[in-house]
KOLGU-4560 file (N, C-alpha, C; in nm, 3 decimals, padded with zeros to 5 digits):
<recs>
<n_xx: -01.652 n_yy: 03.802 n_zz: 10.545 ca_xx: -01.537 ca_yy: 03.722 ca_zz: 10.579 c_xx: -01.413 c_yy: 03.806 c_zz: 10.583 mol: A seq: 1 type: MET>
<n_xx: -01.399 n_yy: 03.909 n_zz: 10.501 ca_xx: -01.287 ca_yy: 03.995 ca_zz: 10.503 c_xx: -01.200 c_yy: 03.976 c_zz: 10.376 mol: A seq: 2 type: GLY>
<n_xx: -01.096 n_yy: 04.054 n_zz: 10.372 ca_xx: -01.003 ca_yy: 04.040 ca_zz: 10.260 c_xx: -00.915 c_yy: 03.920 c_zz: 10.272 mol: A seq: 3 type: ARG>
<n_xx: -00.882 n_yy: 03.856 n_zz: 10.159 ca_xx: -00.791 ca_yy: 03.743 ca_zz: 10.170 c_xx: -00.651 c_yy: 03.790 c_zz: 10.210 mol: A seq: 4 type: PRO>
<n_xx: -00.582 n_yy: 03.711 n_zz: 10.286 ca_xx: -00.454 ca_yy: 03.740 ca_zz: 10.331 c_xx: -00.344 c_yy: 03.692 c_zz: 10.233 mol: A seq: 5 type: VAL>
<n_xx: -00.259 n_yy: 03.776 n_zz: 10.189 ca_xx: -00.157 ca_yy: 03.737 ca_zz: 10.099 c_xx: -00.046 c_yy: 03.658 c_zz: 10.173 mol: A seq: 6 type: SER>
<n_xx: -00.013 n_yy: 03.544 n_zz: 10.125 ca_xx: 00.086 ca_yy: 03.457 ca_zz: 10.189 c_xx: 00.232 c_yy: 03.489 c_zz: 10.146 mol: A seq: 7 type: ARG>
<n_xx: 00.242 n_yy: 03.555 n_zz: 10.029 ca_xx: 00.380 ca_yy: 03.578 ca_zz: 09.975 c_xx: 00.438 c_yy: 03.703 c_zz: 10.047 mol: A seq: 8 type: ALA>
<n_xx: 00.557 n_yy: 03.690 n_zz: 10.100 ca_xx: 00.621 ca_yy: 03.807 ca_zz: 10.169 c_xx: 00.665 c_yy: 03.910 c_zz: 10.062 mol: A seq: 9 type: PRO>
<n_xx: 00.665 n_yy: 04.034 n_zz: 10.104 ca_xx: 00.712 ca_yy: 04.138 ca_zz: 10.020 c_xx: 00.859 c_yy: 04.130 c_zz: 09.993 mol: A seq: 10 type: ARG>
<n_xx: 00.902 n_yy: 04.157 n_zz: 09.874 ca_xx: 01.049 ca_yy: 04.156 ca_zz: 09.846 c_xx: 01.121 c_yy: 04.253 c_zz: 09.931 mol: A seq: 11 type: PRO>
<n_xx: 01.237 n_yy: 04.214 n_zz: 09.981 ca_xx: 01.321 ca_yy: 04.304 ca_zz: 10.063 c_xx: 01.290 c_yy: 04.300 c_zz: 10.209 mol: A seq: 12 type: GLY>
<n_xx: 01.186 n_yy: 04.222 n_zz: 10.249 ca_xx: 01.155 ca_yy: 04.210 ca_zz: 10.391 c_xx: 01.227 c_yy: 04.091 c_zz: 10.449 mol: A seq: 13 type: THR>
<n_xx: 01.237 n_yy: 04.086 n_zz: 10.579 ca_xx: 01.308 ca_yy: 03.979 ca_zz: 10.647 c_xx: 01.251 c_yy: 03.840 c_zz: 10.617 mol: A seq: 14 type: ARG>
<n_xx: 01.123 n_yy: 03.833 n_zz: 10.590 ca_xx: 01.054 ca_yy: 03.709 ca_zz: 10.560 c_xx: 01.108 c_yy: 03.646 c_zz: 10.433 mol: A seq: 15 type: ALA>
<n_xx: 01.165 n_yy: 03.726 n_zz: 10.344 ca_xx: 01.215 ca_yy: 03.670 ca_zz: 10.216 c_xx: 01.344 c_yy: 03.591 c_zz: 10.235 mol: A seq: 16 type: CYS>
<n_xx: 01.414 n_yy: 03.615 n_zz: 10.346 ca_xx: 01.537 ca_yy: 03.541 ca_zz: 10.362 c_xx: 01.505 c_yy: 03.419 c_zz: 10.454 mol: A seq: 17 type: THR>
<n_xx: 01.533 n_yy: 03.301 n_zz: 10.406 ca_xx: 01.501 ca_yy: 03.183 ca_zz: 10.478 c_xx: 01.594 c_yy: 03.165 c_zz: 10.600 mol: A seq: 18 type: SER>
<n_xx: 01.550 n_yy: 03.088 n_zz: 10.700 ca_xx: 01.635 ca_yy: 03.069 ca_zz: 10.818 c_xx: 01.768 c_yy: 03.003 c_zz: 10.783 mol: A seq: 19 type: PRO>
<n_xx: 01.770 n_yy: 02.922 n_zz: 10.674 ca_xx: 01.899 ca_yy: 02.860 ca_zz: 10.636 c_xx: 01.965 c_yy: 02.938 c_zz: 10.523 mol: A seq: 20 type: ASP>
<n_xx: 01.939 n_yy: 03.066 n_zz: 10.512 ca_xx: 02.008 ca_yy: 03.150 ca_zz: 10.418 c_xx: 02.155 c_yy: 03.158 c_zz: 10.447 mol: A seq: 21 type: ALA>
<n_xx: 02.241 n_yy: 03.161 n_zz: 10.346 ca_xx: 02.382 ca_yy: 03.170 ca_zz: 10.374 c_xx: 02.416 c_yy: 03.300 c_zz: 10.449 mol: A seq: 22 type: PRO>
<n_xx: 02.516 n_yy: 03.296 n_zz: 10.534 ca_xx: 02.547 ca_yy: 03.417 ca_zz: 10.613 c_xx: 02.589 c_yy: 03.535 c_zz: 10.525 mol: A seq: 23 type: PRO>
<n_xx: 02.634 n_yy: 03.508 n_zz: 10.401 ca_xx: 02.672 ca_yy: 03.617 ca_zz: 10.314 c_xx: 02.551 c_yy: 03.700 c_zz: 10.272 mol: A seq: 24 type: GLU>
<n_xx: 02.437 n_yy: 03.634 n_zz: 10.246 ca_xx: 02.318 ca_yy: 03.708 ca_zz: 10.207 c_xx: 02.262 c_yy: 03.785 c_zz: 10.326 mol: A seq: 25 type: SER>
<n_xx: 02.274 n_yy: 03.728 n_zz: 10.446 ca_xx: 02.229 ca_yy: 03.798 ca_zz: 10.567 c_xx: 02.313 c_yy: 03.916 c_zz: 10.595 mol: A seq: 26 type: GLU>
<n_xx: 02.447 n_yy: 03.904 n_zz: 10.572 ca_xx: 02.540 ca_yy: 04.018 ca_zz: 10.592 c_xx: 02.510 c_yy: 04.123 c_zz: 10.488 mol: A seq: 27 type: ALA>
<n_xx: 02.485 n_yy: 04.084 n_zz: 10.369 ca_xx: 02.453 ca_yy: 04.183 ca_zz: 10.260 c_xx: 02.326 c_yy: 04.255 c_zz: 10.293 mol: A seq: 28 type: ALA>
<n_xx: 02.225 n_yy: 04.188 n_zz: 10.346 ca_xx: 02.099 ca_yy: 04.248 ca_zz: 10.383 c_xx: 02.121 c_yy: 04.350 c_zz: 10.495 mol: A seq: 29 type: ARG>
<n_xx: 02.205 n_yy: 04.314 n_zz: 10.600 ca_xx: 02.229 ca_yy: 04.407 ca_zz: 10.707 c_xx: 02.308 c_yy: 04.528 c_zz: 10.665 mol: A seq: 30 type: LYS>
<n_xx: 02.401 n_yy: 04.506 n_zz: 10.571 ca_xx: 02.482 ca_yy: 04.616 ca_zz: 10.516 c_xx: 02.394 c_yy: 04.716 c_zz: 10.435 mol: A seq: 31 type: GLU>
<n_xx: 02.301 n_yy: 04.656 n_zz: 10.358 ca_xx: 02.215 ca_yy: 04.746 ca_zz: 10.281 c_xx: 02.117 c_yy: 04.823 c_zz: 10.375 mol: A seq: 32 type: GLN>
<n_xx: 02.066 n_yy: 04.753 n_zz: 10.478 ca_xx: 01.984 ca_yy: 04.817 ca_zz: 10.576 c_xx: 02.062 c_yy: 04.935 c_zz: 10.639 mol: A seq: 33 type: ASN>
<n_xx: 02.181 n_yy: 04.910 n_zz: 10.682 ca_xx: 02.261 ca_yy: 05.015 ca_zz: 10.747 c_xx: 02.284 c_yy: 05.135 c_zz: 10.650 mol: A seq: 34 type: GLU>
<n_xx: 02.312 n_yy: 05.104 n_zz: 10.526 ca_xx: 02.334 ca_yy: 05.212 ca_zz: 10.426 c_xx: 02.211 c_yy: 05.295 c_zz: 10.408 mol: A seq: 35 type: ARG>
<n_xx: 02.096 n_yy: 05.235 n_zz: 10.403 ca_xx: 01.974 ca_yy: 05.310 ca_zz: 10.377 c_xx: 01.924 c_yy: 05.378 c_zz: 10.499 mol: A seq: 36 type: ILE>
<n_xx: 01.925 n_yy: 05.316 n_zz: 10.618 ca_xx: 01.861 ca_yy: 05.376 ca_zz: 10.734 c_xx: 01.951 c_yy: 05.451 c_zz: 10.830 mol: A seq: 37 type: TYR>
<n_xx: 02.085 n_yy: 05.435 n_zz: 10.812 ca_xx: 02.177 ca_yy: 05.505 ca_zz: 10.905 c_xx: 02.155 c_yy: 05.661 c_zz: 10.902 mol: A seq: 38 type: ALA>
<n_xx: 02.142 n_yy: 05.720 n_zz: 10.783 ca_xx: 02.119 ca_yy: 05.867 ca_zz: 10.785 c_xx: 01.992 c_yy: 05.907 c_zz: 10.855 mol: A seq: 39 type: PRO>
<n_xx: 01.884 n_yy: 05.825 n_zz: 10.840 ca_xx: 01.761 ca_yy: 05.857 ca_zz: 10.906 c_xx: 01.774 c_yy: 05.849 c_zz: 11.057 mol: A seq: 40 type: ARG>
<n_xx: 01.845 n_yy: 05.743 n_zz: 11.101 ca_xx: 01.868 ca_yy: 05.733 ca_zz: 11.251 c_xx: 01.950 c_yy: 05.850 c_zz: 11.300 mol: A seq: 41 type: ARG>
<n_xx: 02.051 n_yy: 05.892 n_zz: 11.233 ca_xx: 02.135 ca_yy: 06.005 ca_zz: 11.273 c_xx: 02.045 c_yy: 06.133 c_zz: 11.287 mol: A seq: 42 type: GLU>
<n_xx: 01.963 n_yy: 06.161 n_zz: 11.183 ca_xx: 01.880 ca_yy: 06.275 ca_zz: 11.186 c_xx: 01.784 c_yy: 06.274 c_zz: 11.305 mol: A seq: 43 type: ARG>
<n_xx: 01.724 n_yy: 06.157 n_zz: 11.328 ca_xx: 01.629 ca_yy: 06.142 ca_zz: 11.437 c_xx: 01.695 c_yy: 06.165 c_zz: 11.573 mol: A seq: 44 type: ALA>
<n_xx: 01.820 n_yy: 06.118 n_zz: 11.588 ca_xx: 01.890 ca_yy: 06.146 ca_zz: 11.713 c_xx: 01.922 c_yy: 06.291 c_zz: 11.733 mol: A seq: 45 type: GLU>
<n_xx: 01.968 n_yy: 06.358 n_zz: 11.621 ca_xx: 01.996 ca_yy: 06.499 ca_zz: 11.635 c_xx: 01.872 c_yy: 06.581 c_zz: 11.665 mol: A seq: 46 type: LYS>
<n_xx: 01.758 n_yy: 06.541 n_zz: 11.606 ca_xx: 01.629 ca_yy: 06.615 ca_zz: 11.634 c_xx: 01.589 c_yy: 06.610 c_zz: 11.775 mol: A seq: 47 type: ALA>
<n_xx: 01.632 n_yy: 06.506 n_zz: 11.849 ca_xx: 01.597 ca_yy: 06.496 ca_zz: 11.991 c_xx: 01.671 c_yy: 06.597 c_zz: 12.078 mol: A seq: 48 type: LYS>
<n_xx: 01.780 n_yy: 06.655 n_zz: 12.027 ca_xx: 01.855 ca_yy: 06.748 ca_zz: 12.110 c_xx: 01.861 c_yy: 06.884 c_zz: 12.053 mol: A seq: 49 type: THR>
<n_xx: 01.843 n_yy: 06.898 n_zz: 11.920 ca_xx: 01.854 ca_yy: 07.035 ca_zz: 11.858 c_xx: 01.728 c_yy: 07.116 c_zz: 11.891 mol: A seq: 50 type: GLU>
<n_xx: 01.743 n_yy: 07.248 n_zz: 11.914 ca_xx: 01.624 ca_yy: 07.329 ca_zz: 11.943 c_xx: 01.533 c_yy: 07.340 c_zz: 11.820 mol: A seq: 51 type: PRO>
<n_xx: 01.409 n_yy: 07.370 n_zz: 11.845 ca_xx: 01.310 ca_yy: 07.385 ca_zz: 11.738 c_xx: 01.353 c_yy: 07.498 c_zz: 11.644 mol: A seq: 52 type: ALA>
<n_xx: 01.320 n_yy: 07.479 n_zz: 11.521 ca_xx: 01.355 ca_yy: 07.583 ca_zz: 11.416 c_xx: 01.263 c_yy: 07.700 c_zz: 11.436 mol: A seq: 53 type: THR>
<n_xx: 01.309 n_yy: 07.810 n_zz: 11.374 ca_xx: 01.222 ca_yy: 07.935 ca_zz: 11.376 c_xx: 01.087 c_yy: 07.910 c_zz: 11.307 mol: A seq: 54 type: ALA>
<n_xx: 01.092 n_yy: 07.838 n_zz: 11.199 ca_xx: 00.969 ca_yy: 07.804 ca_zz: 11.128 c_xx: 00.871 c_yy: 07.723 c_zz: 11.213 mol: A seq: 55 type: ALA>
<n_xx: 00.928 n_yy: 07.627 n_zz: 11.288 ca_xx: 00.845 ca_yy: 07.549 ca_zz: 11.374 c_xx: 00.777 c_yy: 07.632 c_zz: 11.486 mol: A seq: 56 type: GLN>
<n_xx: 00.858 n_yy: 07.721 n_zz: 11.544 ca_xx: 00.808 ca_yy: 07.807 ca_zz: 11.648 c_xx: 00.699 c_yy: 07.900 c_zz: 11.599 mol: A seq: 57 type: VAL>
<n_xx: 00.723 n_yy: 07.956 n_zz: 11.478 ca_xx: 00.623 ca_yy: 08.044 ca_zz: 11.416 c_xx: 00.494 c_yy: 07.972 c_zz: 11.385 mol: A seq: 58 type: LYS>
<n_xx: 00.506 n_yy: 07.851 n_zz: 11.336 ca_xx: 00.385 ca_yy: 07.772 ca_zz: 11.305 c_xx: 00.313 c_yy: 07.731 c_zz: 11.435 mol: A seq: 59 type: TYR>
<n_xx: 00.387 n_yy: 07.699 n_zz: 11.536 ca_xx: 00.321 ca_yy: 07.664 ca_zz: 11.662 c_xx: 00.253 c_yy: 07.783 c_zz: 11.725 mol: A seq: 60 type: LEU>
<n_xx: 00.308 n_yy: 07.903 n_zz: 11.710 ca_xx: 00.240 ca_yy: 08.023 ca_zz: 11.759 c_xx: 00.108 c_yy: 08.043 c_zz: 11.683 mol: A seq: 61 type: THR>
<n_xx: 00.113 n_yy: 08.028 n_zz: 11.553 ca_xx: -00.011 ca_yy: 08.041 ca_zz: 11.471 c_xx: -00.111 c_yy: 07.939 c_zz: 11.513 mol: A seq: 62 type: THR>
<n_xx: -00.069 n_yy: 07.814 n_zz: 11.532 ca_xx: -00.162 ca_yy: 07.707 ca_zz: 11.567 c_xx: -00.218 c_yy: 07.739 c_zz: 11.704 mol: A seq: 63 type: LEU>
<n_xx: -00.141 n_yy: 07.791 n_zz: 11.796 ca_xx: -00.187 ca_yy: 07.820 ca_zz: 11.932 c_xx: -00.298 c_yy: 07.925 c_zz: 11.929 mol: A seq: 64 type: ALA>
<n_xx: -00.289 n_yy: 08.020 n_zz: 11.840 ca_xx: -00.390 ca_yy: 08.121 ca_zz: 11.824 c_xx: -00.519 c_yy: 08.057 c_zz: 11.777 mol: A seq: 65 type: GLU>
<n_xx: -00.506 n_yy: 07.959 n_zz: 11.685 ca_xx: -00.626 ca_yy: 07.896 ca_zz: 11.628 c_xx: -00.693 c_yy: 07.804 c_zz: 11.725 mol: A seq: 66 type: LYS>
<n_xx: -00.615 n_yy: 07.721 n_zz: 11.798 ca_xx: -00.682 ca_yy: 07.621 ca_zz: 11.886 c_xx: -00.703 c_yy: 07.669 c_zz: 12.025 mol: A seq: 67 type: VAL>
<n_xx: -00.641 n_yy: 07.778 n_zz: 12.067 ca_xx: -00.665 ca_yy: 07.833 ca_zz: 12.199 c_xx: -00.556 c_yy: 07.794 c_zz: 12.296 mol: A seq: 68 type: GLY>
<n_xx: -00.538 n_yy: 07.879 n_zz: 12.396 ca_xx: -00.437 ca_yy: 07.862 ca_zz: 12.502 c_xx: -00.449 c_yy: 07.736 c_zz: 12.582 mol: A seq: 69 type: LYS>
<n_xx: -00.573 n_yy: 07.703 n_zz: 12.620 ca_xx: -00.602 ca_yy: 07.587 ca_zz: 12.705 c_xx: -00.562 c_yy: 07.459 c_zz: 12.631 mol: A seq: 70 type: GLU>
<n_xx: -00.602 n_yy: 07.449 n_zz: 12.505 ca_xx: -00.571 ca_yy: 07.327 ca_zz: 12.429 c_xx: -00.425 c_yy: 07.317 c_zz: 12.407 mol: A seq: 71 type: ARG>
<n_xx: -00.356 n_yy: 07.433 n_zz: 12.376 ca_xx: -00.213 ca_yy: 07.435 ca_zz: 12.355 c_xx: -00.142 c_yy: 07.385 c_zz: 12.482 mol: A seq: 72 type: PHE>
<n_xx: -00.181 n_yy: 07.434 n_zz: 12.592 ca_xx: -00.122 ca_yy: 07.400 ca_zz: 12.723 c_xx: -00.137 c_yy: 07.250 c_zz: 12.754 mol: A seq: 73 type: ASP>
<n_xx: -00.255 n_yy: 07.197 n_zz: 12.722 ca_xx: -00.285 ca_yy: 07.060 ca_zz: 12.743 c_xx: -00.197 c_yy: 06.965 c_zz: 12.657 mol: A seq: 74 type: ALA>
<n_xx: -00.192 n_yy: 06.996 n_zz: 12.530 ca_xx: -00.113 ca_yy: 06.920 ca_zz: 12.436 c_xx: 00.040 c_yy: 06.935 c_zz: 12.462 mol: A seq: 75 type: GLU>
<n_xx: 00.082 n_yy: 07.060 n_zz: 12.502 ca_xx: 00.218 ca_yy: 07.082 ca_zz: 12.536 c_xx: 00.258 c_yy: 06.991 c_zz: 12.656 mol: A seq: 76 type: PHE>
<n_xx: 00.169 n_yy: 06.979 n_zz: 12.756 ca_xx: 00.202 ca_yy: 06.899 ca_zz: 12.873 c_xx: 00.211 c_yy: 06.752 c_zz: 12.836 mol: A seq: 77 type: ALA>
<n_xx: 00.125 n_yy: 06.704 n_zz: 12.742 ca_xx: 00.135 ca_yy: 06.565 ca_zz: 12.698 c_xx: 00.266 c_yy: 06.539 c_zz: 12.622 mol: A seq: 78 type: LYS>
<n_xx: 00.308 n_yy: 06.636 n_zz: 12.535 ca_xx: 00.424 ca_yy: 06.616 ca_zz: 12.451 c_xx: 00.553 c_yy: 06.613 c_zz: 12.539 mol: A seq: 79 type: VAL>
<n_xx: 00.561 n_yy: 06.700 n_zz: 12.637 ca_xx: 00.686 ca_yy: 06.715 ca_zz: 12.711 c_xx: 00.698 c_yy: 06.611 c_zz: 12.824 mol: A seq: 80 type: ILE>
<n_xx: 00.589 n_yy: 06.538 n_zz: 12.847 ca_xx: 00.588 ca_yy: 06.440 ca_zz: 12.957 c_xx: 00.708 c_yy: 06.342 c_zz: 12.944 mol: A seq: 81 type: LYS>
<n_xx: 00.784 n_yy: 06.328 n_zz: 13.047 ca_xx: 00.898 ca_yy: 06.239 ca_zz: 13.050 c_xx: 01.029 c_yy: 06.298 c_zz: 12.994 mol: A seq: 82 type: GLY>
<n_xx: 01.020 n_yy: 06.419 n_zz: 12.946 ca_xx: 01.143 ca_yy: 06.484 ca_zz: 12.896 c_xx: 01.190 c_yy: 06.587 c_zz: 13.003 mol: A seq: 83 type: SER>
<n_xx: 01.301 n_yy: 06.648 n_zz: 12.977 ca_xx: 01.356 ca_yy: 06.739 ca_zz: 13.074 c_xx: 01.300 c_yy: 06.884 c_zz: 13.054 mol: A seq: 84 type: GLY>
<n_xx: 01.204 n_yy: 06.898 n_zz: 12.967 ca_xx: 01.153 ca_yy: 07.032 ca_zz: 12.937 c_xx: 01.049 c_yy: 07.072 c_zz: 13.044 mol: A seq: 85 type: ILE>
<n_xx: 01.059 n_yy: 07.194 n_zz: 13.090 ca_xx: 00.973 ca_yy: 07.244 ca_zz: 13.194 c_xx: 00.834 c_yy: 07.272 c_zz: 13.139 mol: A seq: 86 type: GLU>
<n_xx: 00.723 n_yy: 07.246 n_zz: 13.219 ca_xx: 00.590 ca_yy: 07.275 ca_zz: 13.166 c_xx: 00.567 c_yy: 07.429 c_zz: 13.156 mol: A seq: 87 type: PRO>
<n_xx: 00.459 n_yy: 07.466 n_zz: 13.090 ca_xx: 00.427 ca_yy: 07.611 ca_zz: 13.076 c_xx: 00.398 c_yy: 07.672 c_zz: 13.214 mol: A seq: 88 type: CYS>
<n_xx: 00.449 n_yy: 07.793 n_zz: 13.232 ca_xx: 00.417 ca_yy: 07.872 ca_zz: 13.351 c_xx: 00.274 c_yy: 07.921 c_zz: 13.334 mol: A seq: 89 type: ALA>
<n_xx: 00.208 n_yy: 07.961 n_zz: 13.446 ca_xx: 00.066 ca_yy: 08.002 ca_zz: 13.437 c_xx: 00.035 c_yy: 08.111 c_zz: 13.333 mol: A seq: 90 type: PRO>
<n_xx: 00.112 n_yy: 08.214 n_zz: 13.328 ca_xx: 00.080 ca_yy: 08.323 ca_zz: 13.231 c_xx: 00.184 c_yy: 08.335 c_zz: 13.122 mol: A seq: 91 type: ARG>
<n_xx: 00.248 n_yy: 08.221 n_zz: 13.090 ca_xx: 00.354 ca_yy: 08.225 ca_zz: 12.986 c_xx: 00.290 c_yy: 08.227 c_zz: 12.845 mol: A seq: 92 type: GLN>
<n_xx: 00.352 n_yy: 08.302 n_zz: 12.757 ca_xx: 00.303 ca_yy: 08.305 ca_zz: 12.618 c_xx: 00.343 c_yy: 08.176 c_zz: 12.545 mol: A seq: 93 type: ARG>
<n_xx: 00.260 n_yy: 08.136 n_zz: 12.450 ca_xx: 00.279 ca_yy: 08.011 ca_zz: 12.374 c_xx: 00.413 c_yy: 08.013 c_zz: 12.300 mol: A seq: 94 type: CYS>
<n_xx: 00.447 n_yy: 08.128 n_zz: 12.244 ca_xx: 00.567 ca_yy: 08.134 ca_zz: 12.168 c_xx: 00.689 c_yy: 08.117 c_zz: 12.256 mol: A seq: 95 type: ALA>
<n_xx: 00.684 n_yy: 08.167 n_zz: 12.379 ca_xx: 00.796 ca_yy: 08.145 ca_zz: 12.471 c_xx: 00.811 c_yy: 08.001 c_zz: 12.509 mol: A seq: 96 type: THR>
<n_xx: 00.699 n_yy: 07.934 n_zz: 12.533 ca_xx: 00.703 ca_yy: 07.788 ca_zz: 12.567 c_xx: 00.751 c_yy: 07.710 c_zz: 12.443 mol: A seq: 97 type: ALA>
<n_xx: 00.710 n_yy: 07.747 n_zz: 12.325 ca_xx: 00.751 ca_yy: 07.673 ca_zz: 12.206 c_xx: 00.897 c_yy: 07.684 c_zz: 12.179 mol: A seq: 98 type: ALA>
<n_xx: 00.961 n_yy: 07.792 n_zz: 12.215 ca_xx: 01.107 ca_yy: 07.809 ca_zz: 12.195 c_xx: 01.186 c_yy: 07.715 c_zz: 12.276 mol: A seq: 99 type: LYS>
<n_xx: 01.128 n_yy: 07.658 n_zz: 12.383 ca_xx: 01.207 ca_yy: 07.562 ca_zz: 12.465 c_xx: 01.200 c_yy: 07.422 c_zz: 12.411 mol: A seq: 100 type: ARG>
<n_xx: 01.119 n_yy: 07.395 n_zz: 12.310 ca_xx: 01.111 ca_yy: 07.259 ca_zz: 12.258 c_xx: 01.225 c_yy: 07.222 c_zz: 12.168 mol: A seq: 101 type: LEU>
<n_xx: 01.243 n_yy: 07.087 n_zz: 12.156 ca_xx: 01.340 ca_yy: 07.035 ca_zz: 12.061 c_xx: 01.270 c_yy: 07.022 c_zz: 11.931 mol: A seq: 102 type: THR>
<n_xx: 01.340 n_yy: 06.992 n_zz: 11.822 ca_xx: 01.284 ca_yy: 06.971 ca_zz: 11.693 c_xx: 01.179 c_yy: 06.859 c_zz: 11.696 mol: A seq: 103 type: LYS>
<n_xx: 01.221 n_yy: 06.749 n_zz: 11.759 ca_xx: 01.128 ca_yy: 06.633 ca_zz: 11.763 c_xx: 01.003 c_yy: 06.657 c_zz: 11.842 mol: A seq: 104 type: ALA>
<n_xx: 01.020 n_yy: 06.725 n_zz: 11.957 ca_xx: 00.900 ca_yy: 06.757 ca_zz: 12.039 c_xx: 00.812 c_yy: 06.859 c_zz: 11.970 mol: A seq: 105 type: LYS>
<n_xx: 00.871 n_yy: 06.956 n_zz: 11.901 ca_xx: 00.793 ca_yy: 07.053 ca_zz: 11.826 c_xx: 00.711 c_yy: 06.986 c_zz: 11.718 mol: A seq: 106 type: ALA>
<n_xx: 00.773 n_yy: 06.888 n_zz: 11.646 ca_xx: 00.702 ca_yy: 06.819 ca_zz: 11.544 c_xx: 00.590 c_yy: 06.733 c_zz: 11.606 mol: A seq: 107 type: ARG>
<n_xx: 00.611 n_yy: 06.677 n_zz: 11.716 ca_xx: 00.508 ca_yy: 06.600 ca_zz: 11.781 c_xx: 00.392 c_yy: 06.690 c_zz: 11.827 mol: A seq: 108 type: LYS>
<n_xx: 00.421 n_yy: 06.808 n_zz: 11.877 ca_xx: 00.321 ca_yy: 06.903 ca_zz: 11.919 c_xx: 00.235 c_yy: 06.955 c_zz: 11.804 mol: A seq: 109 type: LEU>
<n_xx: 00.308 n_yy: 06.986 n_zz: 11.692 ca_xx: 00.236 ca_yy: 07.027 ca_zz: 11.572 c_xx: 00.141 c_yy: 06.923 c_zz: 11.527 mol: A seq: 110 type: ILE>
<n_xx: 00.183 n_yy: 06.797 n_zz: 11.522 ca_xx: 00.098 ca_yy: 06.686 ca_zz: 11.482 c_xx: -00.024 c_yy: 06.672 c_zz: 11.575 mol: A seq: 111 type: THR>
<n_xx: -00.002 n_yy: 06.687 n_zz: 11.705 ca_xx: -00.112 ca_yy: 06.677 ca_zz: 11.799 c_xx: -00.211 c_yy: 06.789 c_zz: 11.783 mol: A seq: 112 type: ALA>
<n_xx: -00.169 n_yy: 06.908 n_zz: 11.756 ca_xx: -00.255 ca_yy: 07.024 ca_zz: 11.744 c_xx: -00.330 c_yy: 07.017 c_zz: 11.609 mol: A seq: 113 type: LEU>
<n_xx: -00.266 n_yy: 06.975 n_zz: 11.508 ca_xx: -00.332 ca_yy: 06.973 ca_zz: 11.377 c_xx: -00.421 c_yy: 06.854 c_zz: 11.365 mol: A seq: 114 type: VAL>
<n_xx: -00.386 n_yy: 06.744 n_zz: 11.426 ca_xx: -00.460 ca_yy: 06.613 ca_zz: 11.408 c_xx: -00.598 c_yy: 06.615 c_zz: 11.465 mol: A seq: 115 type: GLY>
<n_xx: -00.631 n_yy: 06.692 n_zz: 11.570 ca_xx: -00.764 ca_yy: 06.693 ca_zz: 11.631 c_xx: -00.848 c_yy: 06.806 c_zz: 11.568 mol: A seq: 116 type: HIS>
<n_xx: -00.976 n_yy: 06.775 n_zz: 11.538 ca_xx: -01.065 ca_yy: 06.879 ca_zz: 11.484 c_xx: -01.103 c_yy: 06.981 c_zz: 11.583 mol: A seq: 117 type: PRO>
</recs>
């Protein structure tokens, strides 16, 4: 039959505030949410435009040696799809291609390369 479903909402989630909650508690919840998550949102926005760090590029080069050029190129193409980053040239080195990535795209490529056996 499966695991029983818990009906009680977790504390701090939106389900804990009833629809007829006073506007003050809703405003307090929104203010707390903004205070906690605003720095994360700022960092995420910056990562979309900042170039990849030297450590990321170095790690990507190491990963490229382990997984092979073909796999690196395939994952690179998937990661940059829809962004303004140019695809790998036919005889371009992996390190050169990795230097063109943003922090966010580099992180996504690292996850893709490490995640598959």
